[in-house]
C-alpha positions as CSV (number, residue, x, y, z in Angstrom):
1,M,-77.7,107.2,-43.0
2,Q,-78.8,103.9,-41.5
3,P,-78.8,100.7,-43.6
4,D,-82.6,100.3,-43.2
5,A,-83.2,103.9,-44.5
6,I,-81.0,103.2,-47.5
7,Q,-82.9,100.0,-48.2
8,Q,-86.2,101.8,-48.1
9,L,-85.1,104.5,-50.4
10,T,-83.7,101.9,-52.9
11,R,-87.0,100.0,-52.9
12,A,-89.0,103.2,-53.4
13,G,-86.8,104.1,-56.4
14,L,-87.3,100.6,-57.9
15,N,-91.1,101.0,-57.6
16,L,-91.0,104.2,-59.6
17,I,-89.3,102.5,-62.6
18,Q,-91.6,101.8,-65.5
19,Q,-89.7,98.8,-66.7
20,A,-89.9,95.4,-65.0
21,L,-86.8,94.5,-63.1
22,S,-85.6,91.2,-61.5
23,I,-82.3,90.2,-59.9
24,F,-81.5,86.5,-59.4
25,D,-78.4,85.3,-57.4
26,S,-75.9,82.7,-58.4
27,D,-78.1,79.9,-56.9
28,L,-81.0,80.9,-59.3
29,R,-83.0,82.4,-56.4
30,L,-84.8,85.7,-56.7
31,A,-83.1,88.5,-54.7
32,V,-85.0,91.6,-55.7
33,C,-87.8,92.6,-58.0
34,N,-90.2,95.5,-58.4
35,P,-94.0,95.5,-58.6
36,R,-93.9,96.1,-62.4
37,Y,-92.2,92.7,-62.8
38,Q,-95.2,90.9,-61.2
39,Q,-97.7,93.1,-63.1
40,M,-96.1,92.5,-66.5
41,F,-96.0,88.7,-66.3
42,G,-99.0,88.2,-64.0
43,L,-96.9,86.3,-61.5
44,P,-98.4,84.9,-58.3
45,D,-97.2,86.3,-55.0
46,A,-95.1,83.2,-54.2
47,L,-92.9,83.9,-57.3
48,V,-92.1,87.5,-56.4
49,E,-90.9,86.8,-52.8
50,P,-87.1,86.8,-52.2
51,G,-85.8,83.3,-52.6
52,A,-88.3,82.3,-55.3
53,S,-86.9,79.6,-57.7
54,F,-86.0,80.7,-61.2
55,E,-87.0,77.2,-62.4
56,E,-90.5,77.5,-60.9
57,T,-90.9,81.0,-62.5
58,I,-89.9,79.7,-65.9
59,R,-92.2,76.7,-65.5
60,F,-95.1,79.0,-64.7
61,L,-94.4,81.2,-67.7
62,V,-94.1,78.2,-70.1
63,N,-97.4,76.8,-68.8
64,R,-99.0,80.2,-69.4
65,G,-97.8,80.2,-73.0
66,E,-95.4,83.1,-72.5
67,Y,-93.0,81.5,-75.0
68,G,-95.6,80.2,-77.4
69,P,-96.6,76.6,-78.0
70,Q,-94.0,74.1,-76.7
71,E,-93.9,70.4,-77.8
72,N,-92.2,69.4,-74.5
73,E,-92.7,71.8,-71.6
74,D,-90.1,70.1,-69.3
75,E,-87.5,70.3,-72.1
76,A,-88.3,74.0,-72.6
77,V,-87.9,74.7,-68.9
78,R,-84.6,72.7,-68.7
79,L,-83.1,74.6,-71.7
80,R,-83.8,78.0,-70.1
81,V,-82.5,77.0,-66.7
82,E,-79.2,75.6,-68.3
83,T,-78.8,78.9,-70.2
84,A,-79.3,80.9,-67.0
85,R,-76.6,78.8,-65.2
86,A,-74.1,79.8,-68.0
87,F,-75.4,83.4,-68.0
88,R,-74.0,85.8,-70.6
89,P,-74.9,89.4,-71.3
90,H,-77.7,89.7,-73.9
91,Y,-80.4,91.8,-75.5
92,M,-83.4,90.4,-77.3
93,E,-86.9,91.4,-78.4
94,R,-89.9,88.9,-78.5
95,E,-93.6,88.9,-79.0
96,R,-95.5,87.6,-76.1
97,A,-98.6,85.3,-76.2
98,N,-100.9,88.2,-75.5
99,G,-99.6,90.1,-78.6
100,R,-97.5,92.6,-76.7
101,W,-93.8,93.1,-77.4
102,V,-91.1,93.1,-74.8
103,S,-87.4,93.8,-74.8
104,V,-85.2,91.7,-72.5
105,E,-81.8,93.1,-71.4
106,G,-79.6,91.0,-69.1
107,A,-76.2,91.7,-67.4
108,P,-74.2,89.6,-65.0
109,L,-73.2,90.9,-61.5
110,A,-69.6,90.8,-60.2
111,Q,-70.6,89.0,-57.1
112,G,-72.6,86.3,-59.0
113,G,-76.1,86.2,-60.4
114,W,-77.6,88.7,-62.9
115,V,-80.0,91.6,-63.3
116,T,-82.7,91.6,-66.1
117,V,-84.7,94.7,-67.3
118,Y,-88.0,94.1,-69.3
119,T,-89.3,97.0,-71.3
120,D,-92.7,97.0,-73.0
121,I,-92.0,98.1,-76.6
122,T,-95.4,97.4,-78.0
123,E,-96.0,101.1,-79.0
124,I,-92.6,101.2,-80.7
125,K,-93.5,98.0,-82.7
126,L,-96.9,99.4,-83.6
127,Q,-95.3,102.6,-84.9
128,E,-92.9,100.5,-87.0
129,R,-95.8,98.6,-88.5
130,L,-97.8,101.7,-89.1
131,L,-94.8,103.3,-90.8
132,K,-94.4,100.3,-92.9
133,A,-98.0,100.1,-93.9
134,R,-98.4,103.9,-94.7
135,S,-95.1,104.5,-96.4
136,E,-96.0,103.7,-99.9
137,E,-93.4,106.3,-101.1
138,L,-90.7,104.6,-99.1
139,S,-89.2,101.5,-100.4
140,G,-89.4,98.3,-98.4
141,Q,-85.6,98.3,-98.1
142,L,-85.6,101.7,-96.3
143,V,-88.2,100.6,-93.8
144,A,-86.4,97.4,-93.1
145,H,-83.2,99.4,-92.7
146,A,-84.9,101.7,-90.2
147,Q,-86.1,98.7,-88.2
148,R,-82.7,97.2,-88.1
149,L,-81.2,100.6,-87.1
150,G,-83.7,100.9,-84.3
151,L,-82.8,97.4,-83.1
152,A,-79.1,98.1,-83.4
153,N,-79.5,101.4,-81.5
154,R,-81.2,99.6,-78.6
155,Q,-78.5,96.9,-78.6
156,L,-75.8,99.5,-78.7
157,A,-77.3,101.3,-75.7
158,S,-77.3,98.0,-73.8
159,T,-73.7,97.3,-74.7
160,N,-72.6,100.9,-73.7
161,A,-74.2,100.4,-70.3
162,M,-72.4,97.2,-69.8
163,L,-69.0,98.7,-70.9
164,A,-69.5,101.6,-68.5
165,E,-70.0,99.2,-65.6
166,T,-67.0,97.2,-66.7
167,Q,-64.9,100.3,-66.9
168,R,-66.0,101.4,-63.4
169,E,-65.1,98.0,-62.0
170,L,-61.7,98.1,-63.7
171,T,-61.0,101.6,-62.3
172,E,-61.9,100.5,-58.8
173,M,-59.7,97.4,-59.2
174,E,-56.7,99.5,-60.4
175,A,-57.2,102.0,-57.5
176,R,-57.2,99.2,-55.0
177,T,-54.2,97.5,-56.5
178,R,-52.2,100.7,-56.5
179,L,-53.2,101.4,-52.9
180,V,-52.0,98.0,-51.8
181,T,-48.7,98.3,-53.7
182,E,-48.0,101.7,-52.1
183,M,-48.7,100.4,-48.6
184,M,-46.3,97.5,-48.9
185,P,-42.8,98.1,-47.5
186,A,-41.2,96.9,-50.7
187,H,-40.5,98.2,-54.2
188,I,-43.0,96.7,-56.7
189,A,-42.4,97.4,-60.4
190,H,-42.6,96.1,-64.0
191,V,-40.1,96.4,-66.8
192,N,-40.7,95.6,-70.5
193,R,-38.4,93.4,-72.6
194,D,-36.2,96.5,-73.2
195,L,-35.8,96.9,-69.4
196,I,-37.8,100.1,-69.4
197,Y,-40.0,100.7,-66.3
198,T,-43.7,100.5,-67.2
199,Y,-44.9,100.6,-63.6
200,S,-43.4,101.4,-60.2
201,N,-44.7,102.2,-56.8
202,R,-43.0,105.0,-54.8
203,R,-40.8,102.7,-52.6
204,L,-37.6,102.4,-54.7
205,S,-35.7,105.1,-52.8
206,S,-36.8,103.7,-49.4
207,V,-35.3,100.3,-50.3
208,M,-32.3,101.6,-52.2
209,P,-31.4,105.2,-50.9
210,G,-30.1,107.5,-53.6
211,T,-32.3,106.2,-56.3
212,P,-35.2,108.3,-57.7
213,A,-38.1,108.7,-55.3
214,S,-40.6,109.1,-58.2
215,G,-40.7,109.4,-62.0
216,V,-39.2,106.0,-62.5
217,V,-41.7,105.0,-65.2
218,G,-40.1,105.5,-68.6
219,L,-36.5,105.1,-67.3
220,H,-34.2,102.3,-68.2
221,A,-33.3,100.1,-65.3
222,A,-29.6,101.0,-65.6
223,V,-30.5,104.7,-65.1
224,A,-33.0,104.2,-62.2
225,L,-30.8,101.7,-60.3
226,G,-27.4,103.0,-61.1
227,P,-24.7,101.1,-63.0
228,V,-23.3,99.0,-60.1
229,T,-26.7,97.7,-58.8
230,F,-27.9,97.2,-62.4
231,A,-24.9,95.1,-63.2
232,R,-25.5,92.9,-60.2
233,I,-29.2,92.3,-61.1
234,L,-28.8,92.1,-64.9
235,P,-28.0,88.3,-65.1
236,H,-31.1,87.5,-63.1
237,L,-33.2,89.9,-65.3
238,Q,-32.0,88.0,-68.3
239,T,-33.0,84.7,-66.6
240,A,-36.5,86.1,-66.0
241,L,-36.8,87.3,-69.6
242,A,-36.0,83.8,-70.7
243,G,-39.1,82.6,-68.8
244,E,-37.6,81.4,-65.4
245,N,-38.3,82.8,-62.0
246,A,-35.2,84.3,-60.4
247,V,-34.3,85.5,-56.9
248,C,-31.1,87.2,-55.8
249,E,-29.7,89.0,-52.8
250,I,-27.4,92.0,-53.4
251,T,-25.7,94.6,-51.3
252,H,-26.6,98.1,-52.4
253,E,-23.3,99.9,-52.9
254,D,-24.2,103.4,-51.7
255,S,-26.2,102.5,-48.5
256,G,-24.7,99.1,-47.6
257,R,-28.2,97.7,-47.3
258,R,-28.9,94.1,-48.1
259,V,-31.7,93.8,-50.7
260,R,-33.6,90.7,-51.9
261,V,-34.9,91.0,-55.5
262,A,-37.5,88.5,-56.7
263,L,-38.1,88.5,-60.5
264,T,-41.2,86.9,-62.1
265,P,-41.5,86.5,-65.9
266,D,-44.4,88.3,-67.7
267,P,-45.0,86.3,-70.9
268,G,-47.3,89.0,-72.3
269,T,-50.2,88.1,-74.7
270,D,-49.7,86.2,-77.9
271,G,-46.0,86.7,-77.7
272,K,-46.4,90.5,-77.6
273,G,-45.4,92.8,-74.7
274,G,-44.3,91.0,-71.6
275,G,-41.3,91.7,-69.5
276,V,-40.5,91.1,-65.8
277,Y,-42.3,91.8,-62.6
278,I,-39.9,93.0,-59.8
279,L,-40.3,92.8,-56.0
280,S,-37.4,94.3,-54.1
281,T,-37.3,94.1,-50.2
282,D,-34.9,95.5,-47.7
283,I,-33.6,92.5,-45.7
284,T,-30.7,94.3,-43.9
285,A,-32.1,93.5,-40.4
286,E,-32.9,89.9,-41.4
287,T,-29.4,89.4,-42.9
288,Q,-27.8,90.8,-39.7
289,A,-29.9,88.4,-37.5
290,R,-29.2,85.5,-39.9
291,A,-25.5,86.1,-39.8
292,A,-25.6,86.3,-36.0
293,L,-27.6,83.1,-35.7
294,M,-25.3,81.3,-38.2
295,Q,-22.2,82.4,-36.2
296,T,-23.9,81.3,-33.0
297,R,-24.5,77.9,-34.5
298,K,-20.9,77.7,-35.7
299,R,-19.7,78.6,-32.2
300,E,-22.0,75.9,-30.6
301,L,-20.6,73.3,-33.0
302,A,-17.0,74.4,-32.4
303,A,-17.6,74.3,-28.7
304,Q,-19.0,70.7,-29.0
305,L,-16.0,69.6,-31.1
306,T,-13.3,71.3,-29.0
307,S,-14.5,71.2,-25.4
308,G,-13.6,67.5,-24.9
309,L,-10.3,67.8,-26.8
310,A,-9.3,71.0,-25.0
311,H,-10.0,69.4,-21.6
312,D,-7.9,66.3,-22.4
313,F,-5.1,68.4,-23.9
314,A,-5.1,70.7,-20.9
315,N,-4.7,67.6,-18.6
316,L,-1.8,66.4,-20.8
317,L,-0.1,69.8,-20.8
318,T,-0.5,69.9,-17.0
319,I,1.2,66.5,-16.7
320,I,4.0,67.5,-19.1
321,L,4.6,70.8,-17.3
322,G,4.8,69.0,-13.9
323,L,7.3,66.5,-15.3
324,Q,9.4,69.2,-16.8
325,D,9.4,71.0,-13.5
326,R,10.6,67.9,-11.7
327,L,13.3,67.5,-14.4
328,S,14.5,71.1,-13.8
329,R,15.0,70.4,-10.1
330,L,17.1,67.3,-10.6
331,P,20.7,67.7,-9.2
332,E,23.6,68.0,-11.6
333,M,21.3,68.8,-14.6
334,P,23.6,69.6,-17.5
335,P,23.2,73.0,-19.2
336,E,22.0,71.4,-22.4
337,G,19.3,69.5,-20.5
338,A,18.2,72.6,-18.6
339,E,17.9,74.5,-21.9
340,L,15.7,71.7,-23.3
341,V,13.5,71.8,-20.2
342,R,13.0,75.5,-20.5
343,A,12.1,75.2,-24.2
344,T,9.6,72.4,-23.3
345,Q,8.1,74.5,-20.6
346,G,7.7,77.5,-22.9
347,A,6.1,75.3,-25.5
348,V,3.6,73.9,-22.9
349,R,2.7,77.4,-21.7
350,R,2.2,78.5,-25.3
351,G,-0.1,75.5,-25.8
352,G,-2.1,76.6,-22.7
353,T,-2.4,80.0,-24.1
354,L,-3.6,78.6,-27.4
355,L,-6.2,76.4,-25.6
356,R,-7.6,79.5,-23.8
357,R,-7.9,81.4,-27.1
358,I,-9.7,78.4,-28.6
359,G,-12.1,78.5,-25.7
360,E,-12.7,82.2,-26.2
361,I,-13.6,81.7,-29.9
362,S,-15.7,78.5,-29.4
363,G,-17.3,79.2,-26.0
364,A,-20.8,80.4,-25.5
365,R,-20.3,84.1,-25.6
366,V,-23.2,86.5,-25.1
367,L,-23.2,90.0,-26.5
368,R,-23.7,92.8,-24.0
369,P,-24.6,95.9,-26.0
370,E,-24.9,99.0,-24.0
371,P,-25.1,102.8,-24.7
372,T,-21.6,103.7,-25.8
373,D,-20.0,107.0,-26.4
374,L,-17.3,106.2,-29.0
375,E,-15.0,109.2,-28.2
376,P,-14.0,108.1,-24.7
377,L,-13.9,104.4,-25.8
378,L,-11.4,105.2,-28.6
379,D,-9.4,107.5,-26.3
380,D,-9.0,104.5,-23.9
381,L,-8.0,102.4,-26.9
382,R,-5.3,104.9,-27.8
383,M,-3.9,104.8,-24.2
384,M,-3.8,101.0,-24.2
385,A,-2.2,100.6,-27.7
386,S,0.3,103.5,-27.8
387,P,2.8,102.1,-25.3
388,S,3.2,99.0,-27.4
389,L,4.0,100.9,-30.6
390,P,7.7,101.5,-31.5
391,D,9.2,104.9,-32.0
392,G,8.3,106.3,-35.4
393,L,5.0,104.5,-35.7
394,R,2.0,106.8,-35.1
395,L,-1.6,105.9,-34.3
396,T,-4.2,108.4,-35.5
397,I,-7.9,108.1,-34.7
398,E,-10.6,110.0,-36.7
399,L,-14.2,109.8,-35.4
400,E,-17.3,111.3,-37.2
401,P,-18.7,114.0,-34.9
402,D,-22.1,113.9,-33.3
403,L,-22.6,110.1,-33.5
404,G,-24.3,110.2,-30.1
405,L,-24.7,107.0,-28.0
406,V,-24.6,103.8,-29.9
407,M,-25.5,100.3,-28.7
408,L,-22.3,98.3,-28.7
409,D,-20.5,95.6,-26.8
410,Q,-17.7,97.8,-25.5
411,G,-15.3,95.0,-24.4
412,A,-15.7,93.0,-27.6
413,L,-15.2,96.1,-29.8
414,Q,-12.1,97.2,-27.9
415,D,-10.6,93.7,-28.1
416,A,-11.2,93.6,-31.8
417,L,-9.7,97.0,-32.5
418,L,-6.7,96.4,-30.3
419,N,-6.1,93.1,-32.1
420,L,-6.2,95.0,-35.5
421,I,-3.8,97.7,-34.3
422,L,-1.3,95.1,-32.9
423,N,-1.5,93.1,-36.2
424,A,-0.7,96.3,-38.1
425,R,2.2,97.0,-35.8
426,D,3.6,93.5,-36.4
427,A,3.2,93.8,-40.2
428,M,5.1,97.1,-40.3
429,G,7.9,95.9,-38.0
430,P,10.6,98.6,-37.4
431,M,9.7,100.8,-40.4
432,P,8.2,104.2,-39.6
433,G,4.7,105.2,-40.7
434,A,1.2,105.4,-39.4
435,I,-1.7,103.3,-38.3
436,R,-5.1,105.0,-39.0
437,L,-8.4,104.2,-37.3
438,I,-11.4,105.9,-39.0
439,A,-15.0,105.5,-37.7
440,H,-18.1,106.8,-39.4
441,R,-21.7,105.8,-40.1
442,V,-23.0,104.6,-43.4
443,L,-26.5,106.0,-44.1
444,D,-27.6,105.3,-40.5
445,T,-27.4,101.5,-41.3
446,W,-23.8,100.6,-40.4
447,L,-21.1,101.8,-38.1
448,E,-18.0,101.4,-40.3
449,I,-14.5,101.3,-38.6
450,T,-11.5,101.1,-40.8
451,V,-8.0,100.2,-39.6
452,D,-5.2,100.6,-42.2
453,D,-1.4,101.0,-42.2
454,D,1.6,101.9,-44.3
455,G,3.0,98.3,-44.2
456,P,3.5,95.8,-47.0
457,G,-0.2,94.9,-47.2
458,F,-1.9,91.5,-47.4
459,S,-0.6,88.8,-49.8
460,D,-3.1,87.2,-52.2
461,E,-3.4,84.1,-50.0
462,A,-3.9,86.3,-46.9
463,L,-6.7,88.1,-48.5
464,K,-8.5,84.8,-49.1
465,R,-7.7,83.0,-45.9
466,G,-6.9,85.8,-43.4
467,L,-10.1,85.3,-41.5
468,D,-9.7,81.5,-41.2
469,P,-8.9,80.2,-37.7
470,F,-5.2,79.1,-37.3
471,Y,-4.1,80.8,-40.5
472,T,-1.0,83.0,-39.8
473,T,1.8,84.7,-41.7
474,K,3.9,85.0,-38.5
475,G,5.3,81.5,-38.5
476,G,5.7,80.0,-35.0
477,E,5.1,83.4,-33.4
478,G,1.4,83.6,-34.4
479,S,-1.6,81.5,-33.3
480,G,-3.7,82.4,-36.3
481,L,-6.7,83.3,-34.1
482,G,-6.4,87.1,-34.0
483,L,-8.4,88.0,-37.2
484,A,-10.6,85.0,-36.6
485,M,-11.7,86.4,-33.3
486,V,-12.4,89.8,-34.8
487,F,-14.5,88.1,-37.5
488,D,-16.3,86.0,-34.8
489,Q,-17.1,89.1,-32.7
490,A,-18.3,91.1,-35.7
491,T,-20.6,88.4,-37.2
492,L,-22.0,87.6,-33.8
493,A,-23.2,91.2,-33.6
494,G,-24.7,90.9,-37.2
495,G,-21.8,92.7,-38.9
496,S,-19.0,91.8,-41.2
497,V,-15.2,92.1,-41.7
498,R,-13.5,92.8,-45.1
499,L,-9.8,92.6,-45.9
500,A,-8.2,94.7,-48.6
501,N,-5.0,96.5,-49.7
502,R,-4.7,100.3,-50.0
503,A,-4.1,101.6,-53.5
504,S,-1.0,103.5,-52.2
505,G,0.3,100.4,-50.3
506,G,-0.5,98.9,-46.9
507,A,-3.3,96.7,-45.5
508,R,-6.8,97.7,-44.7
509,V,-9.4,96.0,-42.5
510,V,-13.0,97.3,-42.6
511,L,-15.2,96.4,-39.7
512,R,-18.9,97.0,-40.1
513,L,-21.4,96.7,-37.2
514,P,-25.1,97.5,-37.2
515,F,-25.6,101.2,-36.3
516,R,-28.2,101.2,-33.5
517,P,-28.6,104.6,-31.7
518,A,-29.3,104.3,-28.0
519,A,-32.1,106.1,-26.4
520,E,-31.1,109.1,-24.4
521,P,-30.7,108.0,-20.7
522,L,-33.0,109.4,-18.2
523,P,-31.2,111.3,-15.3
524,D,-30.7,109.0,-12.3
525,E,-32.2,110.0,-9.0
526,S,-30.8,109.0,-5.6
527,R,-32.4,106.1,-3.9
528,L,-31.8,104.0,-0.8
529,V,-30.2,100.7,-1.9
530,L,-30.2,97.5,0.2
531,L,-27.0,95.7,-0.7
532,V,-26.9,92.0,0.2
533,E,-23.4,90.4,-0.1
534,D,-21.6,87.9,2.1
535,S,-18.0,88.9,1.1
536,P,-16.9,92.0,3.1
537,E,-14.3,93.0,0.4
538,I,-16.8,92.8,-2.5
539,R,-19.5,94.5,-0.3
540,T,-17.2,97.4,0.4
541,H,-16.3,97.7,-3.3
542,V,-19.9,97.7,-4.5
543,R,-21.0,100.1,-1.8
544,E,-18.3,102.6,-2.9
545,M,-19.5,102.4,-6.5
546,L,-23.1,102.9,-5.4
547,V,-22.2,105.9,-3.3
548,G,-20.1,107.3,-6.2
549,L,-23.3,107.1,-8.4
550,G,-25.2,109.2,-5.9
551,H,-27.1,106.5,-4.0
552,Q,-27.4,105.8,-0.3
553,V,-26.6,102.3,0.9
554,I,-27.5,100.0,3.8
555,E,-25.9,96.6,4.0
556,A,-26.8,93.0,4.9
557,E,-24.6,89.9,5.0
558,T,-27.3,87.2,5.2
559,A,-30.7,86.6,3.9
560,L,-32.2,86.9,7.4
561,D,-30.7,90.3,8.0
562,A,-31.8,91.5,4.5
563,E,-35.4,90.4,5.1
564,A,-35.6,92.4,8.2
565,L,-34.2,95.5,6.6
566,A,-36.4,95.2,3.5
567,T,-39.5,96.2,5.5
568,L,-38.2,99.8,5.6
569,P,-40.5,101.8,3.4
570,E,-37.6,104.1,2.3
571,I,-35.9,101.2,0.4
572,G,-35.9,101.9,-3.3
573,L,-33.9,99.0,-4.6
574,I,-32.5,95.7,-3.5
575,L,-29.2,94.4,-5.0
576,S,-28.2,90.9,-3.8
577,D,-25.6,88.3,-4.7
578,V,-27.0,85.0,-5.9
579,Q,-25.0,83.0,-3.4
580,L,-25.1,83.9,0.3
581,K,-24.0,82.5,3.6
582,G,-26.2,79.8,4.9
583,D,-28.8,77.6,3.2
584,E,-30.8,80.4,1.5
585,T,-29.7,82.0,-1.8
586,G,-30.2,85.5,-2.9
587,F,-32.5,84.2,-5.6
588,A,-34.8,82.7,-3.0
589,L,-34.6,85.9,-0.9
590,L,-35.7,88.1,-3.8
591,T,-38.5,85.7,-4.8
592,R,-40.0,85.9,-1.3
593,L,-39.5,89.7,-1.1
594,Q,-41.1,90.2,-4.5
595,Q,-44.4,89.0,-3.0
596,A,-44.0,91.2,0.2
597,R,-42.9,94.3,-1.7
598,P,-44.5,94.2,-5.2
599,G,-43.2,96.8,-7.6
600,L,-39.9,97.3,-5.7
601,A,-36.9,97.2,-8.1
602,M,-34.7,94.2,-7.5
603,G,-31.6,92.7,-9.2
604,L,-29.0,90.0,-8.7
605,M,-25.3,89.9,-9.2
606,T,-23.1,86.8,-9.5
607,S,-19.7,85.3,-10.4
608,L,-21.2,81.9,-11.3
609,P,-20.4,80.7,-14.8
610,A,-23.0,81.1,-17.5
611,N,-23.7,77.4,-17.7
612,D,-24.5,77.1,-13.9
613,T,-28.0,75.9,-13.2
614,L,-28.7,78.3,-10.4
615,R,-27.5,81.3,-12.5
616,R,-29.7,80.3,-15.4
617,E,-32.8,79.9,-13.2
618,A,-32.2,83.3,-11.5
619,A,-31.7,85.1,-14.8
620,E,-35.1,83.9,-16.0
621,V,-36.8,85.8,-13.2
622,F,-34.6,88.7,-12.2
623,P,-32.2,91.0,-14.0
624,L,-28.6,89.7,-13.5
625,L,-25.3,91.6,-13.4
626,P,-22.3,89.3,-14.0
627,K,-19.1,89.9,-11.9
628,P,-16.7,91.6,-12.3
629,F,-18.3,94.9,-13.2
630,D,-17.2,98.5,-13.2
631,P,-19.2,101.6,-12.2
632,G,-20.4,102.1,-15.8
633,D,-21.8,98.5,-15.9
634,L,-23.5,99.1,-12.5
635,E,-25.0,102.4,-13.6
636,A,-26.5,100.9,-16.8
637,F,-27.8,97.9,-14.8
638,L,-29.5,100.1,-12.2
639,R,-31.0,102.3,-15.0
640,A,-32.5,99.2,-16.6
641,L,-34.2,98.3,-13.4
642,G,-36.4,101.4,-13.7
643,P,-36.5,104.9,-12.0
644,P,-37.4,105.2,-8.3
645,A,-40.9,106.3,-9.1
646,L,-41.6,102.9,-10.7
647,A,-39.9,101.1,-7.9
648,A,-42.1,102.8,-5.3
649,Q,-45.4,101.9,-6.9
């Protein structure tokens, strides 16, 4: 139904009401009235139009004698206007100047203003007087009681109406509040001072898997949350019960999710009731991003602190190595001197290795997550690690089945796991036993990889400092950067590393990475690739990889040759090196071809370092594949450029 039709029906209904009705807004202006209102009080047309002033209406009625004789008419008007501004629900009966009686019933509106209903009760009053005059057999006390009872009944009816309206508004408010709390992606609840839930939305199990999905109200917090989670939150609950706001972050034991719990005191009323309001939010993704950002900042700071020192030390080591080489070639060098020269050269080379590892841990490393099948990756790891293990030391790998493709930085993960396996080998020494690698997911939130061994385990100090750079238990044989690099790679990905000892003996390292399933790859289709590369050896190598992936290839050595070939309509993709022979770069070539062949898939490859200006500028416009790369890297890169159908549009 249209709004105009609804308004007409509403006005028609008001006209049929026998009582007079008026509605004034919060600015004391008339909003609505019915004809009976004008008729009852003899108001002029100007005072029944929307927007008419309440003050002018009262002044008109005072002048008419509606309220009886007044010593000061302005004062009478002022008092009634001030009463209206502080409006309160009321019911009253008064005799008008014309001798008729009227009841006045007023109620405030939620949006401001008030509605007043005027009822002519003259007949009721006449009946009361007649009853009083003709009831000689009734005592005066009984008649007065009847009059009071009639007045009380009318007042009670008015109060009941106002209570019904208030109850309706409260019901609507409660429904809206519950709807809002159910829509929020957080657990909202209230516990009393005995820590019994008095309210809870249905989000507890989504924030903390394994907890009750419903029926939380009436349960003690220890039962609903579980003993471990409850023990972590209890000190903060006690703080809130003492009247202070509290916020804590906990790790939910069963799911591994990170949860922020905000606790707000509820003081109750007059010292009674009360408790704590609880807001619990899953911040796992936020924590992962925060850890990665913090680790990136640490890396940037470490790079700033070490880059200059590493450069100078590298120069000094180069000078020392050169001098020692000259010493080793001196004629008639005594055996003792030659031995010292070899020892010095070994120390210098070890210093160079240490500088390279510092560069790896402090340099600007970028994660390259890609769809990864863990089974072949761990098989490759077994092949790399097994030859370095002594006889009698076994490496076993257990992988949870059906994990599917997971987004991981394959190189970083293999480096980290190989590091842990070799550390376990060094800890066990010649003793027989086993190194176990176990990989499984934790409630679709984490990929957890555990490496443990049958060795002596971590010392108390190693458990505390094992992840610190340069801490080592291998004496002069260790750099102290192995576990630190594992920690660096894990935290950069938003994960964590935990050191522990097995109950039955041996060390255990638990590596947790965010579990991010990869989308199923679309099947590749063959396309004609224009390969632009000025190095014949590299061009041949890339061409063989492209052909092995099922594509056809035409080649160009310079930008000029490539521009001529790019006009062929059959070309489905252009892959160019950033640097080419001549003055023009591959970046400039693709920029120009992008205008000539809009929609054609294009990508760049380069061996320039990450901090090179040309590389950074090119990467801002086109997808970039760093060299060196293998067929898997190339296949993933081509897939990211889009299918041939998109390229041809």
